[in-house]
PAZAPA-4460 file (N, C-alpha, C; in steps of 0.05 Angstrom, whole numbers, plus 32768, in hexadecimal, padded with zeros to 4 digits):
% residues 341
    n_x    n_y    n_z   ca_x   ca_y   ca_z    c_x    c_y    c_z   seq   type   mol
   8A10   86D3   88F0   8A22   86E2   88E3   8A11   86F5   88C9     1      M     A
   8A1F   870A   88C6   8A0F   8721   88BF   8A06   8715   8898     2      R     A
   89F0   871C   888B   89E3   8715   887C   89FA   8731   8862     3      L     A
   8A0F   8722   884E   8A1B   8734   883C   8A0B   8747   882F     4      A     A
   8A19   8760   882B   8A02   877D   8827   8A10   8781   8810     5      M     A
   8A01   8794   87F9   8A08   8793   87D9   89FF   87BC   87E2     6      R     A
   8A0D   87CD   87D8   8A0D   87EC   87DD   8A04   87F0   87C5     7      D     A
   89EE   8808   87B3   89ED   8812   879E   89E6   882B   879F     8      F     A
   89EA   883E   8791   89EB   885C   8793   89F2   8869   877B     9      H     A
   89D9   8863   876D   89DC   886F   8750   89CB   8884   874C    10      R     A
   89B7   8895   8754   89A6   88B3   8756   89AE   88C4   876E    11      A     A
   8991   88A7   8779   8992   88C5   8790   89A7   88B8   87A4    12      G     A
   8993   88A9   87C3   89A7   88AA   87D6   89AF   8896   87DD    13      R     A
   89C4   888B   87E3   89D0   8876   87E6   89BB   8856   87ED    14      P     A
   89BB   8848   87E8   89B4   882E   87F6   89BF   8812   87FA    15      L     A
   89BB   87FE   8808   89CE   87F2   8813   89B0   87D5   881B    16      R     A
   89C0   87C5   8807   89A5   87AC   87FE   89B5   8796   8814    17      F     A
   89AA   8779   881C   89AA   876B   8820   89B5   8755   880B    18      T     A
   89B6   8748   8809   89BD   8737   87F3   89AA   8725   87EF    19      R     A
   899D   8718   8805   8982   870E   8807   8971   871F   8812    20      L     A
   8953   8723   8804   8948   873D   880E   892B   8727   880C    21      G     A
   8914   872C   8812   88FE   8724   8811   88DE   8731   87F6    22      L     A
   88E7   8724   87F3   88C2   8720   87D7   88A7   871A   87EB    23      G     A
   8895   8731   87F1   8875   8728   87FD   886C   872C   87EB    24      T     A
   886C   871F   87D9   8851   8710   87D2   8840   86F7   87DF    25      S     A
   8854   86E8   87F2   883E   86DC   8804   8836   86E9   881C    26      P     A
   8839   86FA   8824   882D   8702   882F   880E   8712   882C    27      L     A
   881A   8711   8812   87FA   871F   8801   87E6   8701   8804    28      G     A
   87EA   86EA   8805   87DC   86D1   880A   87D5   86CC   87E8    29      N     A
   87F1   86CB   87DB   87F3   86BC   87B9   87EE   86A1   87C5    30      L     A
   87DB   869A   87B6   87E2   8678   87B3   87CF   8670   87D3    31      Y     A
   87DA   867D   87E4   87CE   8674   87FF   87CD   8681   8813    32      R     A
   87B3   867F   8828   87B2   8691   8833   87C3   8695   8854    33      A     A
   87D9   86A9   885A   87E1   86A5   8877   87D6   86B0   888E    34      I     A
   87DB   86AA   88A0   87CF   86BE   88BA   87E3   86D9   88B6    35      S     A
   87D6   86EC   88D1   87E9   86FF   88CE   87FD   86F7   88DC    36      D     A
   87F1   86E4   88F6   8806   86DA   8901   8823   86CD   88F3    37      A     A
   881F   86C0   88E3   8832   86AD   88CE   883B   86C7   88C9    38      E     A
   8829   86D7   88BA   8846   86ED   88A8   884D   86FE   88BD    39      A     A
   884B   8702   88D0   885D   8714   88E1   8870   8705   88EA    40      Q     A
   886B   86E0   88F2   8893   86D8   88FA   8895   86D0   88E0    41      A     A
   888D   86D1   88CC   889D   86C7   88B4   88B2   86E8   88AB    42      L     A
   88A8   8706   88AF   88BA   8716   88AF   88BC   871B   88C7    43      L     A
   88CC   8710   88DB   88CD   870E   88F7   88EB   86FF   88EF    44      E     A
   88E7   86EB   88E7   88FA   86D9   88E2   890A   86DA   88D2    45      R     A
   8901   86F0   88BA   8911   86FD   88A4   891F   870C   88AE    46      A     A
   891F   8722   88C3   892A   873A   88CE   8940   8726   88DC    47      W     A
   8937   8716   88F1   8947   8707   88FC   8965   86FE   88EA    48      A     A
   895A   86ED   88D8   8965   86EC   88C9   897D   86FC   88B7    49      S     A
   897C   871D   88B7   8994   872D   88B2   8979   8738   8895    50      G     A
   8976   872F   8890   895E   873E   887A   8958   8759   887D    51      V     A
   895D   876E   8872   895D   8785   8872   894F   879A   885F    52      R     A
   8946   8781   8843   8934   8795   8832   891E   877F   8822    53      Y     A
   890D   878D   8820   88ED   8784   8820   88E8   8797   8808    54      F     A
   88D8   8786   87F1   88CD   8792   87D5   88AD   8784   87DB    55      D     A
   889C   8792   87E0   887E   8793   87D8   886E   879B   87B9    56      T     A
   8861   879C   87C2   884C   87A9   87B2   8823   87AB   87AB    57      A     A
   8822   87BB   87A7   8806   87C9   87AF   87EF   87AE   87A4    58      P     A
   87FD   879C   878E   87EC   877A   8785   87F3   876B   879E    59      L     A
   87FD   8762   87A4   880A   8750   87B3   87F3   8756   87C9    60      Y     A
   87DC   8746   87CA   87C6   873B   87DF   87B7   8758   87D9    61      G     A
   87B9   8767   87C1   87AE   877E   87BF   87AC   8791   87DB    62      Y     A
   87C3   8798   87E2   87CC   87AB   87F7   87D2   87A0   8812    63      G     A
   87D0   8782   880B   87CF   876F   882D   87F4   876C   882F    64      L     A
   87FD   8768   881E   881E   8760   8820   8822   8781   8830    65      A     A
   8821   879A   881D   8830   87B0   882C   881F   87B8   8850    66      E     A
   8805   87B4   8850   87FB   87B5   8864   880B   879D   887A    67      E     A
   880C   8785   8877   8822   8773   888C   883A   877F   8895    68      R     A
   8854   8784   887B   886A   8791   8885   886C   87AE   888C    69      L     A
   884D   87BC   8882   8854   87D5   8891   8855   87D6   88B2    70      G     A
   8845   87BB   88B5   8840   87BC   88D5   8854   87B0   88E7    71      R     A
   8864   879D   88D7   8881   8793   88D8   888F   87A8   88E6    72      F     A
   8892   87B9   88CA   88A8   87D3   88CB   88A7   87E6   88E2    73      L     A
   888E   87F2   88EC   887E   87FF   88F6   88A1   8802   890B    74      A     A
   88A2   87F1   891A   88B9   87F6   8936   88CF   87EE   8933    75      D     A
   88D6   87E6   8917   88FA   87E9   890E   8904   8804   8902    76      K     A
   8918   880D   8905   892E   8826   8908   8928   882F   88E4    77      P     A
   8918   8845   88D5   890E   884A   88C0   8936   883D   88AA    78      R     A
   894C   884D   88B7   8961   884A   88AF   8974   8828   88AD    79      S     A
   8960   8818   88B6   8966   87FE   88B5   8967   87EB   889E    80      E     A
   8952   87F5   8894   8948   87E1   887A   8940   87F0   8867    81      H     A
   893E   87E5   884C   8933   87ED   882E   891F   87E2   881F    82      V     A
   8906   87EE   881F   88F8   87EE   881A   88E9   87F9   87F9    83      V     A
   88E1   87E0   87F2   88D5   87E8   87CF   88BC   87DE   87D2    84      S     A
   88B1   87EC   87B9   8895   87E9   87AE   888D   87EE   8799    85      T     A
   8874   87EF   8793   8870   87E7   8773   8856   8800   876D    86      K     A
   8860   880A   8754   8843   8817   8746   883E   8811   8729    87      V     A
   8824   881D   8728   881E   8813   870E   87F9   8807   8713    88      G     A
   87F7   8802   872E   87E0   87F9   8732   87D0   8808   8744    89      R     A
   87B1   880E   8744   87A5   8818   8757   878E   880F   8763    90      L     A
   878B   8805   8779   8779   87F1   8783   875E   880F   8790    91      L     A
   874D   87FB   878F   8730   8807   8792   871F   87EA   87AC    92      R     A
   8710   87F4   87B4   86F9   87E2   87C4   86E9   87DD   87AD    93      P     A
   86DC   87C9   87AF   86C9   87B8   879D   86B2   87CC   87AB    94      V     A
   86A1   87CB   878C   868B   87DA   878E   8671   87BF   8795    95      E     A
   865A   87BB   879B   863B   87B0   879E   863C   87A4   8787    96      P     A
   863F   8784   877E   8635   877A   8768   8653   876E   8761    97      G     A
   866B   8778   8766   8688   8776   8765   868E   875D   876D    98      E     A
   869E   8750   875C   86BA   873F   8769   86D4   8749   8766    99      K     A
   86E8   8743   8779   86FD   8747   877D   8718   8742   876E   100      R     A
   8728   874E   8769   873A   8741   8751   874A   872C   8768   101      D     A
   875A   8717   8760   876A   870C   8763   8760   86EC   8776   102      G     A
   8743   86E9   876D   8736   86D2   876E   874D   86AB   8767   103      L     A
   874E   86A8   8779   8759   8693   876C   8778   868E   876D   104      G     A
   8786   86AD   876A   87A1   86B2   8778   87A8   86B9   8793   105      K     A
   8799   86C3   878C   879A   86DA   87B7   8782   86CF   87CA   106      F     A
   8792   86CA   87E0   8771   86BD   87EA   8777   86D2   880A   107      F     A
   875A   86D5   880B   874E   86DD   8828   8765   8701   882A   108      E     A
   8766   8704   881F   8765   872A   880D   8754   873E   880E   109      V     A
   8756   8752   8814   8742   8764   8814   8732   876E   87F8   110      P     A
   8726   8773   87FB   870C   876F   87E9   870D   8790   87D4   111      E     A
   871E   8788   87BF   872D   87A6   87AF   8732   8796   878D   112      R     A
   8726   87AE   8781   872A   87AA   8760   8743   87C0   875C   113      K     A
   8751   87B6   8749   8769   87BE   873E   876B   87CE   872A   114      E     A
   877B   87E4   871B   8775   87E5   870A   8794   87F2   86FC   115      R     A
   8795   87F3   86E6   87BA   87FB   86DF   87B8   881F   86DA   116      F     A
   87CA   8823   86E3   87CC   8843   86DD   87EB   8849   86E0   117      D     A
   87F7   884B   86C8   8810   884E   86C8   881A   886C   86C7   118      Y     A
   87FE   8876   86C6   8805   8899   86C0   8815   88AA   86D6   119      G     A
   881A   88C4   86CD   8824   88D4   86E5   8818   88D2   870C   120      Y     A
   87FE   88D5   86FC   87EB   88DB   8714   87EC   88C1   8722   121      D     A
   87E4   88A8   870E   87E4   8895   871D   87FC   888B   8729   122      G     A
   880D   8890   8726   8826   8891   8734   882B   8891   874C   123      V     A
   881F   88B2   8755   8819   88B8   8766   8808   88B8   877C   124      M     A
   87F3   88AA   876B   87E3   88A2   8784   87E6   8887   8789   125      R     A
   87F1   8876   8783   87F9   885D   8780   8815   885E   87A3   126      S     A
   8821   886E   8797   883A   8874   87AC   882F   887C   87CA   127      L     A
   8818   888F   87BD   8806   8897   87E0   87F4   8884   87E8   128      E     A
   87F0   8878   87DA   87E0   8865   87E9   87F6   8848   87F5   129      A     A
   8807   8846   87E8   881A   8835   87F3   8823   883C   880E   130      S     A
   8825   8855   880C   883E   8858   8829   881E   885C   883D   131      L     A
   8806   8862   8835   87F2   885E   884D   87EF   8840   8853   132      G     A
   87F4   8831   8846   87F5   880F   8849   8807   8810   885E   133      R     A
   8823   8813   8853   883B   8807   885E   883E   881E   8880   134      L     A
   882E   882B   887F   8833   8842   8898   8851   8851   8896   135      G     A
   8861   884C   887E   8874   885A   887D   8871   887C   8872   136      L     A
   888B   888F   8874   888D   88A7   8869   8895   88A0   8857   137      D     A
   88A9   888C   8849   88AF   888B   8832   88BD   886F   882E   138      R     A
   88B7   8866   8815   88D5   8849   8808   88E8   8857   8800   139      V     A
   88FB   8848   87FD   8914   8848   87E7   8910   8849   87D1   140      D     A
   8908   8838   87C1   88FC   8834   87A8   88E2   8830   879E   141      M     A
   88D1   8834   8785   88C0   882B   8780   88D0   8825   8759   142      L     A
   88B9   880B   8758   88C9   87FB   8745   88A0   87FD   8730   143      F     A
   88A1   8806   871A   888A   8806   8706   8886   87DF   8708   144      V     A
   8871   87D9   8714   8869   87C6   870B   8862   87B4   86F6   145      H     A
   8867   879C   86EB   8854   878C   86DA   8856   879E   86B6   146      D     A
   8872   87A9   86B5   8869   87AD   8697   8878   87A1   8688   147      L     A
   885B   878C   8681   886F   8779   8675   8856   8764   8665   148      D     A
   8867   8749   864E   8852   8745   8644   8841   872F   864F   149      L     A
   8848   8727   8666   8847   8710   8674   8830   871C   8681   150      F     A
   8825   8730   868A   8813   8744   8694   87FD   874E   8687   151      T     A
   87FF   8757   8671   87F4   876C   865E   87E9   8757   8641   152      H     A
   87F4   873C   8647   87E8   8727   862E   87EF   8728   861A   153      R     A
   87F0   874D   8606   87FE   8745   85E5   880C   8765   85E3   154      S     A
   881F   8763   85D6   8830   8774   85D6   8824   8797   85CD   155      Q     A
   8810   878C   85BF   87FE   87AC   85BA   87FF   87BA   85D2   156      E     A
   87F0   87A8   85E4   87E5   87B2   8601   8802   87B6   860D   157      A     A
   8813   87A4   8614   8834   87BA   8622   8834   87C8   8619   158      L     A
   8838   87D3   85F4   8841   87E8   85EC   882E   8804   85F8   159      E     A
   8816   87F9   85FA   8804   8817   85FE   8809   881E   861F   160      A     A
   8813   880A   8630   8816   8810   8648   8839   881A   8653   161      R     A
   8845   8810   863E   8869   8817   863F   8861   883B   8638   162      L     A
   8854   8842   861B   885B   885B   8621   8843   886C   863B   163      A     A
   882A   8860   863C   881F   886E   864F   8837   8878   8666   164      E     A
   884D   8862   8670   885D   886A   8689   8875   8873   8684   165      F     A
   8877   887C   8666   8891   888D   8663   8884   88A7   8662   166      M     A
   886E   88A9   865A   8863   88C5   8651   8856   88D6   866F   167      Q     A
   8854   88C8   867F   884D   88D2   869A   8851   88BF   86B9   168      G     A
   8851   88A2   86B2   8859   889B   86D0   8881   889B   86D4   169      G     A
   888E   889C   86C0   88A9   88A0   86BF   88AA   88BE   86C3   170      Y     A
   889F   88CF   86C0   88A7   88E6   86C1   88A5   88E9   86E9   171      R     A
   8889   88E6   86F6   8889   88D9   8718   889F   88D4   8719   172      A     A
   88A6   88BB   8719   88BF   88B5   8723   88D3   88C3   8720   173      L     A
   88DB   88CA   8709   88F0   88DB   871B   88F5   88F0   8722   174      V     A
   88DB   8902   871E   88D6   891E   8734   88D7   890B   874D   175      E     A
   88D4   88F1   8755   88D2   88EB   8773   88F4   88E8   877B   176      L     A
   88F8   88D8   8764   8916   88DC   8765   8924   88F2   876F   177      R     A
   8921   8900   875B   892E   891B   875B   892E   892D   877D   178      D     A
   891B   892A   8786   890B   8937   87A1   8915   892C   87B4   179      Q     A
   8922   890E   87AA   8927   8905   87C8   8912   88F3   87CC   180      G     A
   88FD   88F4   87CA   88E9   88E1   87CC   88E4   88C2   87D5   181      V     A
   8900   88C0   87BF   8903   88A8   87B8   8920   88A1   87B9   182      I     A
   892E   888E   87BB   894B   8891   87B6   8950   8885   8798   183      A     A
   893C   8873   8792   8943   885C   876E   892E   8856   8762   184      A     A
   8923   8852   874A   890C   884D   873B   891F   8839   8725   185      F     A
   88FE   8824   871C   890A   8816   870E   88EC   8806   8703   186      G     A
   88F4   87EE   86FF   88D5   87E4   86F6   88E0   87BE   86FD   187      A     A
   88C9   87B8   870E   88C6   8798   8714   88B5   878E   86FF   188      G     A
   88CA   8775   86EF   88B3   876B   86D7   88BA   874D   86D5   189      V     A
   88AF   8741   86C5   88B8   8724   86C8   88BD   8721   86AF   190      N     A
   88D0   872D   869B   88D9   8730   8685   88EB   8735   8689   191      E     A
   890F   873C   8678   891C   8751   8675   8918   875A   865C   192      W     A
   890F   8759   864C   890A   8765   8634   88FC   877F   863C   193      Q     A
   88E8   878B   864D   88DC   87A4   8649   88F0   87A7   865C   194      P     A
   88FF   87AB   8671   8919   87B3   8680   892E   87BF   866B   195      C     A
   8932   87B8   8657   894A   87B8   8640   8939   87D7   8638   196      Q     A
   891F   87C8   862D   8914   87EA   861E   8916   87FB   862E   197      W     A
   890B   87FA   864D   8906   8812   865B   8926   8820   865B   198      L     A
   8938   8812   8662   8951   8812   8669   8961   8827   8652   199      A     A
   8958   8822   863F   8957   8833   8622   8954   884C   861C   200      E     A
   893E   8851   862D   8934   8863   8624   8927   8875   8643   201      R     A
   8935   886B   8660   8934   8881   866C   894D   8877   8682   202      G     A
   8950   888D   8697   895A   888A   86AF   895C   8876   86C5   203      D     A
   8958   8861   86C6   8950   884D   86D8   8968   884A   86E6   204      F     A
   8959   8843   8702   8975   8842   8711   8979   8822   8714   205      D     A
   8964   880E   8716   895A   87F7   8720   8948   87DE   8713   206      L     A
   894F   87CD   8715   8934   87BA   8704   8937   87A5   8719   207      F     A
   891A   879C   8718   8915   8789   872C   890B   876B   870E   208      L     A
   891C   8755   870F   891A   874D   86FA   8906   8726   8707   209      L     A
   88F7   8725   8704   88EE   8705   8712   88FA   86F4   86FF   210      A     A
   88F8   86DC   8702   88F5   86C6   86F5   890F   86BF   86E0   211      G     A
   8917   86DE   86D7   8928   86DE   86B7   894B   86E5   86B9   212      R     A
   8958   86D6   86D7   8974   86D2   86D4   897B   86C0   86ED   213      Y     A
   896B   86A4   86E7   896D   8691   86F7   8980   867B   86E5   214      T     A
   8988   8668   86FA   8998   8645   86EC   8986   8650   86D8   215      L     A
   8972   8645   86D4   895E   863C   86BE   8958   8653   86AB   216      L     A
   895E   8671   86AE   895C   8681   8694   8976   8692   8691   217      E     A
   8989   8693   8680   8998   86A7   867D   89A0   86C2   866D   218      Q     A
   8986   86BA   8660   8984   86CE   863D   898E   86EE   8644   219      E     A
   898B   86F0   8657   8991   870E   8662   89A2   871C   8659   220      A     A
   89B6   870C   865E   89CF   8709   865A   89DB   8715   863E   221      L     A
   89C6   870D   8636   89D6   8711   8611   89D6   8733   8608   222      E     A
   89BD   8739   8623   89BB   875C   8611   89B8   8773   8636   223      S     A
   89A3   8764   863A   899C   877B   8651   89A7   877C   8667   224      F     A
   89BB   8766   8673   89C7   876A   8691   89DF   8777   8686   225      L     A
   89F4   8772   8670   8A10   8781   866B   8A08   87A4   8668   226      P     A
   89EB   87AB   865E   89E3   87C5   865C   89DB   87D2   867B   227      M     A
   89D0   87B6   868E   89CF   87C5   86A5   89EB   87C4   86B1   228      A     A
   89FE   87B5   86AE   8A12   87BB   86B9   8A2D   87D2   86B3   229      E     A
   8A1D   87D2   8699   8A2E   87EC   8691   8A2B   8809   8699   230      E     A
   8A07   880E   869F   8A06   8820   86A4   8A08   8823   86C6   231      R     A
   8A0A   8811   86C9   8A0A   8811   86EE   89E5   880E   86FF   232      G     A
   89DF   8806   86ED   89C0   8801   86F3   89BB   87E3   8701   233      I     A
   89B4   87EA   871B   89AE   87D2   872A   899C   87B5   8722   234      G     A
   8999   879F   872C   8987   8790   871C   8979   8784   8741   235      I     A
   8962   877F   8743   895F   876C   8762   894B   8757   874E   236      V     A
   8958   873A   875A   894B   8724   874B   8939   871F   875B   237      I     A
   8925   8710   8759   8907   870F   875F   8903   86ED   874E   238      G     A
   88F2   86DD   8760   88F3   86BA   875A   88FF   86B5   874D   239      G     A
   8919   86B2   875B   8937   86A3   8755   892B   867D   8759   240      P     A
   8923   8677   8768   890F   8661   875B   88FA   8657   874A   241      Y     A
   88F8   866A   8734   88EC   8663   871C   88D6   865C   8721   242      N     A
   88C4   8669   873B   88A8   865B   8744   88AA   864D   8756   243      S     A
   88C1   8640   8757   88C8   862A   8773   88D3   860C   8765   244      G     A
   88D5   860B   874B   88DE   85F8   873A   88FA   85F5   8748   245      V     A
   890C   8606   874E   8930   8605   874E   8933   85F5   8769   246      L     A
   8911   8601   8779   8921   85FB   879A   8911   85E6   879E   247      A     A
   88FC   85D3   8797   88E4   85C0   8798   88FA   85A2   8780   248      T     A
   8904   85AA   8773   890F   8590   875C   8900   8592   874A   249      G     A
   8906   8580   8730   88FD   8576   8720   88E4   8559   8728   250      P     A
   88D3   8562   8736   88BE   855A   873F   889C   8554   872A   251      R     A
   889E   8544   872A   8873   8555   8726   8864   855F   872D   252      P     A
   885C   8575   872C   8850   858B   8738   8863   859E   8744   253      G     A
   887F   85A4   873B   888B   85B6   873C   887A   85D3   8728   254      S     A
   8880   85EC   8737   8879   85FD   8726   8892   8611   871D   255      Y     A
   888F   8612   86FC   889F   8627   86EC   888E   8646   86E6   256      Y     A
   889A   8656   86E9   8890   8674   86E3   8863   8674   86EB   257      D     A
   885F   8666   8701   884C   8670   870A   8836   8661   8702   258      Y     A
   8843   8641   86F2   8835   8630   86E0   8844   8614   86E7   259      R     A
   8833   85FE   86E1   8840   85E4   86EE   8857   85E1   86D2   260      L     A
   8873   85D6   86D8   8886   85D8   86C9   887C   85C5   86B7   261      A     A
   887C   85CD   86A5   8887   85BC   8687   88A2   85AA   868B   262      P     A
   8896   8590   8670   88AE   857C   867A   88CB   8581   8670   263      Q     A
   88C9   8596   865F   88E7   859B   865E   88F5   85B6   866F   264      A     A
   88E7   85BA   867E   88ED   85CB   8695   88F8   85B1   86AB   265      V     A
   88E9   859E   86B3   88F1   8592   86BD   890D   8584   86B3   266      L     A
   8909   8578   869D   8925   856D   869C   893F   857E   8699   267      D     A
   893E   8590   8699   894E   85B2   86A3   895A   85AD   86B5   268      R     A
   8943   85AE   86C9   8949   85AF   86E1   8956   8596   86F5   269      V     A
   8953   8580   86E3   8962   8563   86E5   8975   8562   86E2   270      A     A
   897F   8570   86CB   89A1   856D   86CC   89AD   857C   86DD   271      Q     A
   89A2   8590   86E1   89A8   85B1   86F3   89AF   85A0   8711   272      I     A
   8999   8595   8717   8997   857F   8730   89B5   856F   8738   273      H     A
   89B4   8559   871D   89C8   8551   871E   89DD   8557   872C   274      T     A
   89E6   856A   8712   8A07   857E   8720   8A06   8581   873E   275      I     A
   89F0   8589   873C   89EF   859B   875E   89EA   8583   8772   276      C     A
   89E8   856D   876D   89EB   8552   8780   8A0A   854C   8783   277      E     A
   8A13   8552   8762   8A28   8549   8765   8A3B   8555   877A   278      R     A
   8A42   8572   877F   8A53   8579   878C   8A44   8584   87A4   279      W     A
   8A31   8576   87A8   8A2D   8573   87BF   8A17   858C   87CB   280      G     A
   8A08   859A   87B3   89F9   85B7   87BD   89E2   85AF   87B0   281      V     A
   89D8   85C1   87C8   89B2   85B9   87C8   89B5   85D7   87B2   282      R     A
   89A1   85C7   879D   8996   85DA   878C   8988   85F3   878C   283      M     A
   897A   85F6   879E   896D   8615   87AC   8987   861E   87B4   284      F     A
   899E   8615   87C3   89B6   8628   87C3   89C1   8634   87AB   285      E     A
   89C6   8624   8798   89CF   8622   877C   89BD   863F   876D   286      A     A
   89A2   8641   8770   8993   8652   8761   8996   866D   8773   287      A     A
   8990   8668   8785   8996   8689   8798   89B6   8690   878A   288      F     A
   89C5   8681   8793   89DE   8693   878C   89E3   8693   8775   289      Q     A
   89DF   868E   875C   89F1   868C   8744   89E1   86AC   873F   290      F     A
   89C5   86B4   8745   89C1   86D6   873A   89DD   86E7   8742   291      P     A
   89E0   86E5   875C   89F1   86F4   8767   8A0E   86FB   875F   292      L     A
   8A16   86E6   8754   8A30   86EB   8742   8A2E   86F9   872B   293      R     A
   8A1C   8705   872C   8A19   871E   8714   8A1E   8731   8720   294      H     A
   8A33   8740   8713   8A3B   875C   8726   8A1D   8775   8724   295      P     A
   8A0F   8779   8717   89FE   8783   870F   89E4   877B   8727   296      A     A
   89E6   8768   8731   89D2   875A   8743   89D8   875F   8768   297      V     A
   89C1   876E   8774   89C1   8777   8788   89B5   876B   8798   298      L     A
   89A5   8762   8794   8991   8751   87AD   8984   872F   879B   299      S     A
   8980   871D   87AC   896C   870D   87A0   8952   870B   87BB   300      V     A
   893E   870C   87AB   8927   8710   87BD   8910   86F9   87C3   301      I     A
   8911   86EB   87C5   8906   86C9   87C6   88E9   86D9   87D1   302      P     A
   88D2   86C4   87CF   88BC   86CE   87DB   88AE   86BC   87F7   303      G     A
   88B9   86B9   880E   88BA   86A0   881B   889A   86A3   881D   304      S     A
   8888   8691   8827   8871   8680   882F   8870   8677   8848   305      Q     A
   8885   8672   885B   888F   8665   8875   88AA   8673   887B   306      S     A
   88A5   8668   8896   88C6   866F   88A7   88DD   8662   88A1   307      V     A
   88CD   8643   8898   88DD   8639   888C   88F2   863D   887B   308      T     A
   88DF   8641   8863   88E8   8656   884A   88F7   8670   8851   309      E     A
   88F1   8680   8866   8909   8693   886A   8921   8683   886E   310      V     A
   8927   866D   8888   8940   866A   888D   8949   8652   8873   311      L     A
   8936   864E   8867   8941   863F   8851   8956   8655   8841   312      E     A
   894A   866C   8835   8956   8678   8829   896E   8687   8830   313      N     A
   8971   868C   884E   898C   868F   8861   89A0   867F   8857   314      R     A
   8997   866D   8860   89A9   865B   885D   89BB   8658   883A   315      I     A
   89A7   8654   8824   89B3   8659   880D   89C3   8673   8808   316      A     A
   89BB   8689   8818   89CF   86A1   880E   89E9   86A3   8825   317      A     A
   89EB   8689   8830   8A04   867F   8843   8A16   8676   8835   318      D     A
   8A09   8668   8820   8A18   8645   8814   8A2D   864E   8808   319      A     A
   8A3B   8645   880F   8A55   8649   8801   8A63   862A   87EE   320      E     A
   8A62   8634   87D6   8A5E   8622   87BD   8A6F   8622   87B2   321      L     A
   8A78   860A   87A3   8A9E   85FF   879A   8A91   860D   8775   322      P     A
   8AAB   8619   877A   8AAA   8629   8756   8AA4   8612   8742   323      D     A
   8AAE   85F9   874B   8AAA   85E1   8732   8A8F   85DF   8723   324      G     A
   8A79   85E7   873B   8A62   85DD   8731   8A5C   85EF   871A   325      L     A
   8A63   860D   8721   8A55   861A   870C   8A6A   8615   86F0   326      W     A
   8A86   8607   86F3   8A8D   85FE   86DC   8A79   85E7   86D1   327      Q     A
   8A75   85D6   86DB   8A60   85BA   86D5   8A54   85C9   86C7   328      D     A
   8A3D   85D5   86D0   8A2D   85E0   86C7   8A2E   85F7   86A9   329      L     A
   8A37   8601   86AB   8A43   8607   8691   8A57   85F6   8679   330      K     A
   8A5F   85DB   8684   8A6B   85D6   8669   8A50   85C2   866C   331      E     A
   8A3A   85BC   8676   8A29   85A3   8671   8A11   85BF   8658   332      A     A
   8A12   85D9   865B   8A03   85E0   8647   89EB   85ED   865A   333      G     A
   89F1   85F2   8679   89D6   85F4   8681   89E3   8619   868E   334      L     A
   89EF   861C   868F   89EE   8636   868A   8A03   864C   8672   335      L     A
   89F5   8663   866F   89F6   8671   865B   8A1B   867D   865A   336      H     A
   8A2C   8671   8647   8A40   8675   8645   8A4F   8692   8652   337      P     A
   8A40   86AD   864E   8A44   86C5   8662   8A39   86C0   8674   338      L     A
   8A3B   86AA   8682   8A2A   86B7   86A0   8A40   86B1   86B8   339      A     A
   8A42   86CA   86C9   8A5B   86D2   86D6   8A5C   86BE   86EA   340      P     A
   8A67   86B0   86F7   8A6C   8697   8707   8A82   8693   8717   341      V     A
***
């Protein structure tokens, strides 16, 4: 059975997304190293499962994920897949006496350092470098990466980066779209608030929102997602399992938002898990399916670390879930009253 598709056409050329996409941060050896052979097998299984949307970034393994994805796509018809990468960071080799970035987070990756650059030239240089690593003559979408408080740590620092981007990088992305170099652009962030700030100030096509519209979190329904729907802005959902806890369940050692889940999160997940069990639904299936019920959401892109996880995500994409599940979750106060289910 083929994966369901969602069409998107706002400003540039039309795009077709598979409801299930693939986030490639694990291909950059995030948290643990995988071999080139494992990465190739994972990508082959995703392709065989029908996945045709792939998202990557220079940050993921400091270029390693882009390189692995590019090698895989080299013999695939370019018209049959959609690729997004990100801008906002430039990479350079380490110099004598320096340590590479990402120690303890990315393993067995190139010896490179990163530098934030959200300016006009930085965006253009980032795209050129990504195309070289991917071995492609174009990508379909560019997301400005990590313009959020999670990354820049203080509101003052974030506001400075937002200003830098709107004065420079934003103009570069508009030019690239107007010239047909890319079909669409937006931002890939860990918070919905910067998405709304940007949407209020520019002509953005879509946003990649990681971990902020899930079974656990739906605050974006109060202002940002209605704005996106009204303006025809597409949403790609990353982190549908909130770093793992919605897939592993409420057991000790589960991760939420890139760190060990606090007890309050474990307790809420336990409530969700109980209701899912009552309906004979595996929680990871509900977690995957929930965001897709919003009309602005184009694709959900879990980051798979193994062939098994790719297969499980395909199972989740195909699952047919009972309407009563969502009603029970709402009645228990576990879903926002505005959540479209």
